[in-house]
N, C-alpha and C positions, 0 to 999 in steps of 0.2 A: 596799188598799195591798199592793204586792208584798213578799214576805217578805225579799228581799234589801235592801229599803230600811228594814227595821225596825232601830232602833238597838240597840247592844249593851246599853245601859242597860235597855231594855224586856225584852230576852231574859233578862237577869240578875235581873229582878224576877219572872219567871214561876215559877221554883222556889219563891220566897217565897209567891206566891199559892197554889201547889199545896200547900205544907206547911200554910199557914194553913187552907185549905179542908179538908184532911184532918183537922186538929184540930177544926174546926167540926163535921164529920160525926161524929167520935167523941163530941162533946158533945151530939149529937142535934139540932143546929140545922138546920132545914129550909130556911129562906130568910133572905137577908140583903141589906140595901141597900148601895150603894156607900159611903154615909156610915158605916155601922156597920162595914163591912169595913175602911175606911180608919182608923177609930179602933182597931181590933184591931191594925193593922199600922203605925200612925203614918205613913200615906200619905194624901194628900188624895183626896177622892172624885173630883174632876175628873181627877187623875192616873190613877186606876184606870179610869175610863171611857175615857180617852184610850188607855191601854195596851190595853184589851180591844178597842177599835175597830180596832186594827191587824190583828186576826184575824177580825173578823166582828161580828155583832150578838149580844150575850148579854143575858139578862134582859128584863124587861118593865117599862115605865114604871108606877109605882104599886105594883108587886109586888116589884121587886128581882130578886135572883138566886136560883134554886134551887141550893142549895149542892152537892148531890150531882151535879147535871147540870153545873154550872160546873166542879167538880173534874174530872169526866170529860173535859170539853172541853179544859181546860188540860193535863191529863195526855196527851191525844191530841196536842196541839200539841207538847208536850215529847217525845213519842215513847215514853212509858212502856209503851205497849201493843205495842211493836214487838219485844219480846224480843231485845234486842241481846245478842250473844255477846262475852264479855270474857275475856281472859287476863291474868295478872299476871306481870311479870318482876322478880324480886328478892323473896326470902322471908326477909328479915332481920326485925329488930324491927318496923319500920313495916309491911312487907308482911304479916307474920304477924298483926299487930294488926288490919289492915283485913280480912283474911280471916275472922278470928274474930269481929269485932264490927260491921262495917259491913253493913247490910242492903241489899245490891246489888239484890235482887229487888224491893224496894219502889220502886226507881227504874227498873225495867224491864230489868235486866241479869242475865244468867245467867253466873256465873263457872264456866267450863268447865275451866280448867287454870291451873297456875302453873309457872314455870321458875326454876331457880337453878343456880349453879355448885358449890354446896357438896354434897359427897357425903353429908353427915350428914342433909340434908333430902330429897334426891332419892330417890324411891321411897316417900315417906311421903304422908299426906294431912292437910290442915288444914281442919277444918269441912266435910269431905266433898270437898274440892278436891284432886285428885291433883297432886303435884309432880314435874315431869320435869326432865331435864338440859337445859341450854341447848344442848347438842349436837343435840338433837332438835327445836329450835324451828322451823327452816326447814321441815322435813318436816311438822310439825304444822300450821303456818299454811297450807301448800299444800293440805292434806287436809281442813281444817275451816274453817267460816265464823268469821272473827274480825272483829268490828266495832271493838272498842276494846282497846287495850293499856294496862294500868296499869304505870307505870315507878316502881319503888322501888329504884333502883340507884345506885351512886356516880356523881357528876358526871363523873368522868374517862372513863366509858364511855357516858354518856347519849346524846349526839348520834350517835355511831357506831352504837349499838344502835337508835336511832330510825330512822336512815337504812337500816339493814339491814331493819327491819320494813316500812318504807315501800316498799322494793324488792320486798317480798313481796305488796304490795297493800293493806296495812292503812292506813286513813285517819283513825283517831281515837286520840288519846293523852290519858290522864289522867296528868299528869307531876308526880311528887312529888320530883324530884331537886334542887329548889331552884335551878334554872337555867332560863333561857328557851331552849326548844328551838324550832326553826323548820324550814321546808322551802320550797323554791322551788316546790313543787307546791301550787297554790291550793286543791286539793281536800282536802289534809291539814289536819286541825284539831287544835290543841293546847289543852288546858286546863292551864295552868301554875300549880301550887299553890305558894304561898310562905307558910309558916306565920309567918315573921318579919313579913311585911307586915301580917297581922292583928294581931299583938302590938304592932307599932309604931303602928298606927292607934289601938289602945287607949291606948298610951303618950301619944300626942298628945291624946287626949280627956281623960285624967285630968290631964295637965299644963296643959290650957287650960280647966279647969272655970270 
């Protein structure tokens, strides 16, 4: 199956598989069947086999999956071994929390720099990441490899900032501005994060128990 034909639902399950397999490795599990993996994740065994078949043949009949090898394969599909270069724009409360607490390297990302307009943070470092002035952003992107930009900035400047960065050649955005960003360029990819969506999903579930 060609990768462009793989559904978004399958792609969004891949990180769950990777996370679960990482936990299994930590627990010392060497092999696992699709049935047992499904029980761990509350997914049917047939769904797991169907998802994996989109990317090739994994496992052996009668043996199941080698957990470490499957984790490595899923990680490769997700690109965790590509060492993506990432910068953050906006070092307010959310941006600072992400820099201090989120383990970007475990997902295959190197956080190289962050940018902000506040003179109080420019010139400092957070968890080893240098904070630069937004005035230097264009030159930095032209001179360095930047695969992904994390946006933790006000909605009022979000789309204009994204457009500016797209013009510099960046094609990946992890967007925490709580608004849908877009581009007419099909090569530009946005992962728009909405915390309220997750909370409202929980609201629905507890309201309809």
